[in-house]
C-alpha positions in Angstrom: -1.6 -38.6 -25.6 1.2 -36.2 -24.9 3.4 -35.1 -27.8 6.6 -37.0 -28.1 9.8 -35.2 -26.9 11.9 -34.0 -29.8 15.7 -34.0 -29.3 15.5 -35.9 -25.9 19.3 -35.4 -25.5 18.6 -31.8 -24.8 16.8 -32.8 -21.6 20.1 -33.6 -20.0 20.9 -29.9 -19.6 17.3 -28.5 -19.9 16.1 -30.2 -16.7 18.8 -28.8 -14.3 18.6 -25.4 -16.0 14.8 -25.4 -15.5 15.2 -26.3 -11.8 17.8 -23.6 -11.4 15.4 -21.1 -13.1 12.6 -22.0 -10.7 14.7 -21.7 -7.6 16.2 -18.5 -8.9 12.8 -17.0 -9.6 11.7 -17.7 -6.1 14.9 -16.0 -4.8 14.1 -13.0 -7.0 10.6 -12.8 -5.5 12.1 -12.9 -2.0 14.7 -10.3 -2.9 12.1 -8.1 -4.3 10.2 -8.4 -1.0 13.4 -7.5 0.8 13.8 -4.3 -1.3 10.2 -3.3 -0.3 10.6 -4.2 3.3 13.8 -2.3 3.7 12.7 0.7 1.6 15.7 0.1 -0.7 13.8 0.8 -4.0 15.8 3.9 -4.5 19.1 2.4 -3.4 20.5 2.9 -6.9 19.1 6.4 -7.2 17.2 7.1 -10.4 19.6 5.1 -12.6 18.7 1.9 -14.4 20.1 -0.7 -15.2 23.3 0.7 -13.8 23.4 1.5 -10.1 24.2 5.1 -9.1 23.3 5.1 -5.5 25.4 5.9 -2.5 28.3 3.4 -2.7 28.4 0.9 0.1 25.1 1.8 1.7 22.7 -0.9 2.8 20.0 0.2 0.4 22.5 0.3 -2.5 23.8 -3.2 -1.8 20.2 -4.7 -1.5 18.9 -3.1 -4.7 22.0 -3.8 -6.7 22.0 -7.4 -5.6 18.4 -7.7 -6.6 19.2 -6.4 -10.0 22.2 -8.7 -10.4 20.2 -11.8 -9.5 17.4 -10.8 -11.7 19.8 -10.5 -14.6 21.2 -13.9 -14.1 17.7 -15.3 -13.7 16.9 -13.8 -17.1 19.5 -15.9 -18.8 18.3 -19.0 -17.0 14.7 -18.4 -18.1 16.0 -17.7 -21.7 17.9 -21.0 -21.7 14.8 -22.9 -20.3 12.6 -21.3 -22.9 14.9 -22.2 -25.8 15.3 -25.8 -24.6 11.6 -26.2 -24.1 10.9 -24.9 -27.6 13.5 -27.3 -29.1 12.1 -30.3 -27.3 8.4 -29.7 -26.9 7.3 -27.0 -29.4 4.4 -29.1 -30.6 2.9 -29.0 -27.1 0.4 -26.3 -26.3 1.3 -26.5 -22.7 5.0 -25.8 -23.4 4.1 -22.8 -25.6 1.9 -21.3 -22.8 4.7 -21.9 -20.3 7.3 -20.2 -22.5 5.0 -17.2 -23.0 4.3 -17.1 -19.3 8.0 -17.2 -18.3 9.1 -14.7 -20.9 6.2 -12.4 -20.4 6.3 -12.3 -16.6 10.0 -11.7 -16.3 9.9 -8.9 -18.9 7.0 -7.3 -17.2 8.7 -7.7 -13.8 11.9 -6.1 -15.0 10.0 -3.4 -16.9 7.9 -2.4 -13.9 11.0 -2.3 -11.8 12.7 0.0 -14.2 9.6 2.2 -14.4 9.4 2.5 -10.6 13.0 3.6 -10.5 12.7 6.2 -13.3 9.3 7.5 -12.3 7.9 6.6 -8.8 4.5 4.9 -9.0 1.5 4.8 -6.8 0.9 1.9 -4.4 -1.9 0.8 -6.8 0.6 0.2 -9.5 3.5 -1.1 -7.4 1.3 -3.8 -5.8 1.1 -5.4 -9.3 4.8 -6.1 -9.1 4.4 -8.8 -6.5 1.5 -10.5 -8.5 3.7 -10.6 -11.6 6.5 -12.1 -9.6 4.1 -14.9 -8.4 3.2 -15.6 -12.0 6.8 -15.8 -13.0 7.6 -18.2 -10.1 4.6 -20.3 -11.0 5.5 -20.5 -14.7 9.0 -21.8 -14.0 7.7 -24.2 -11.4 5.1 -25.7 -13.7 7.8 -26.1 -16.4 9.8 -28.2 -13.9 6.7 -30.2 -13.1 6.1 -30.9 -16.8 9.7 -31.9 -17.4 9.7 -34.4 -14.5 6.1 -35.6 -14.9 7.0 -38.9 -16.4 9.0 -39.8 -13.3 6.5 -39.3 -10.6 3.6 -40.6 -12.6 5.4 -43.8 -13.5 3.4 -44.3 -16.6 0.0 -43.9 -14.9 -2.4 -41.6 -16.6 -4.7 -39.7 -14.2 -7.5 -39.0 -16.8 -10.6 -39.4 -14.5 -12.1 -36.0 -14.1 -13.6 -34.4 -11.0 -17.0 -32.7 -11.3 -17.3 -29.4 -13.2 -18.2 -27.5 -10.1 -15.0 -28.6 -8.4 -13.0 -27.6 -11.5 -14.7 -24.2 -11.6 -13.9 -23.7 -7.9 -10.2 -24.6 -8.5 -9.9 -21.9 -11.2 -11.8 -19.4 -9.0 -9.4 -20.1 -6.2 -6.3 -18.8 -8.1 -8.2 -15.7 -9.2 -9.2 -15.1 -5.6 -5.7 -15.7 -4.2 -4.3 -13.3 -6.8 -6.7 -10.7 -5.5 -5.8 -11.4 -1.9 -2.1 -11.2 -2.7 -2.7 -7.9 -4.5 -4.5 -6.4 -1.5 -1.7 -7.5 0.8 0.9 -5.9 -1.5 -1.1 -2.8 -1.8 -1.2 -2.5 2.0 2.5 -2.9 2.2 3.3 -0.3 -0.5 0.8 2.2 1.0 2.3 1.7 4.5 -1.2 0.6 5.8 -0.2 -2.9 7.0 -0.5 -1.9 10.6 -3.8 0.0 10.2 -5.2 -3.0 12.1 -2.6 -3.1 14.9 -3.9 -6.3 16.5 -4.6 -9.8 15.3 -6.9 -11.6 14.7 -9.1 -8.8 15.8 -8.6 -5.2 14.4 -7.7 -2.6 16.9 -9.5 -4.5 19.6 -12.7 -4.9 17.6 -14.2 -7.8 15.8 -15.6 -5.5 13.1 -13.9 -2.1 13.0 -15.0 1.1 11.3 -14.9 0.1 7.6 -13.4 3.2 6.1 -9.9 4.4 4.9 -6.9 2.3 5.6 -8.6 0.3 8.3 -11.4 -0.7 6.0 -8.9 -1.9 3.3 -6.9 -3.8 5.9 -9.9 -5.5 7.3 -11.1 -6.3 3.8 -7.8 -8.1 3.2 -8.3 -10.1 6.3 -11.9 -11.1 5.4 -10.8 -12.0 1.9 -8.0 -14.1 3.3 -10.4 -15.9 5.7 -12.8 -16.7 2.8 -9.9 -17.9 0.7 -8.8 -20.3 3.5 -12.4 -21.7 3.7 -12.4 -22.2 0.0 -9.1 -24.1 -0.1 -10.0 -26.2 2.9 -13.4 -27.0 1.3 -11.7 -28.1 -1.9 -9.3 -30.3 0.1 -12.2 -31.9 1.9 -14.0 -32.4 -1.4 -10.9 -33.9 -3.0 -10.7 -36.5 -0.2 -13.9 -38.0 -1.6 -12.2 -39.0 -4.8 -8.6 -39.3 -3.7 -8.4 -42.9 -5.0 -9.3 -41.8 -8.5 -7.2 -38.6 -8.4 -4.5 -38.8 -5.7 -2.5 -36.1 -7.5 -5.3 -33.5 -7.0 -5.7 -34.6 -3.4 -2.0 -34.3 -2.6 -1.6 -30.8 -4.1 -4.7 -29.6 -2.2 -3.2 -31.1 1.0 -0.1 -29.0 0.4 -2.3 -25.9 -0.3 -4.3 -26.4 2.9 -1.2 -26.6 5.1 0.4 -23.7 3.3 -2.6 -21.3 3.6 -2.8 -22.1 7.4 0.9 -21.2 7.8 0.4 -18.2 5.6 -2.4 -16.9 7.8 -0.3 -17.4 10.9 2.6 -15.6 9.2 0.2 -12.7 8.6 -0.5 -12.6 12.3 3.2 -12.6 13.0 3.6 -9.6 10.7 1.3 -7.6 12.8 2.4 -8.8 16.2 6.1 -8.4 15.3 5.4 -4.9 13.8 6.7 -5.8 10.3 9.8 -7.7 11.3 11.9 -8.7 8.3 11.5 -12.5 8.8 7.7 -12.3 9.2 7.1 -10.3 6.1 9.4 -12.5 4.0 7.7 -15.6 5.3 4.3 -14.2 4.5 5.2 -13.3 0.9 7.1 -16.6 0.3 4.2 -18.7 1.6 1.7 -16.8 -0.6 3.9 -17.6 -3.7 4.0 -21.3 -2.7 0.2 -21.4 -2.2 -0.4 -19.8 -5.6 1.9 -22.3 -7.2 0.1 -25.2 -5.6 -3.3 -24.0 -6.7 -2.1 -23.4 -10.2 -0.7 -26.9 -10.4 -4.1 -28.2 -9.2 -5.8 -26.2 -11.9 -3.6 -27.8 -14.5 -4.3 -31.2 -13.1 -8.1 -30.8 -13.5 -8.0 -29.7 -17.1 -10.3 -31.9 -19.3 -8.7 -35.0 -20.8 -7.3 -34.4 -24.3 -9.1 -35.9 -27.3 -7.9 -39.4 -28.0 -7.3 -40.3 -24.3 -9.3 -42.9 -22.6 -11.1 -41.5 -19.6 -11.0 -43.8 -16.6 -14.5 -44.3 -15.2 -14.9 -44.2 -11.5 -15.2 -47.6 -9.9 -18.9 -47.9 -8.8 -18.2 -49.0 -5.3 -15.6 -46.3 -4.8 -17.3 -43.4 -6.6 -18.2 -40.6 -4.1 -21.7 -39.2 -4.3 -20.3 -35.7 -5.0 -18.4 -36.9 -8.0 -20.9 -39.0 -9.8 -21.6 -36.5 -12.5 -20.9 -33.1 -14.0 
């Protein structure tokens, strides 16, 4: 069973602060994408944390706003972490979420400062988006944990899907992180339009697989395989949706999101990197990663001491009759 909440009165302020932290972290991610898309990374010159760029310029306003919001977000994450420790420090899940929130935002800020002080290669800069996704996910999973008792209404979803399904779920987040990294790498290396048409690449189904075109095409192939994996997991989850409706619903969200994300990728190419399309593409990737991470948490093995619900024989799907 879950560890009891210590100091439940703290939840009165912890829950709204955690919600604000999750929303704020998503805004930070979008603002970071805006900095990249508008080439405003040097809007504050080589100074950090103060801003010494050209006063009143568009780049200076974008970069300074990003730093300001990130600073405010840091205090929200700190408050959330402290409240979570005070109320749930006996929970391993809470400890991991605190480490994830603190570690991600520190890495995110540190890499931002590093990029300002000493410009980095696209290989390093692409990691920044991935760390932002982890930061958003950690705060979102914290909110989910805090409100879990409300949407579950006392029901314990302890029946477990097959091991292969669980392995595929965990593999999906590793794969999506790699796909996101490739996409960020293309953006930072200015190779997003190496394939100038969509869904084909420069008028060819399979282009010459070398240089920027090869990397761009690899990103598209990986994204297509990722979509097939998510849709396959969703189809599989339909077979045991009565036992685990929570897993089914989160994969339903993931399936819709990855389709929209793919269409947004096409819009990025067709609109020649319009601001809205690139922002939409990055934001949907973060939502997809969050949904899959939530699904991975849901399929973790039941804790010792919990009674596992056996599948009802006349409802148990053939694919889920054993590990």
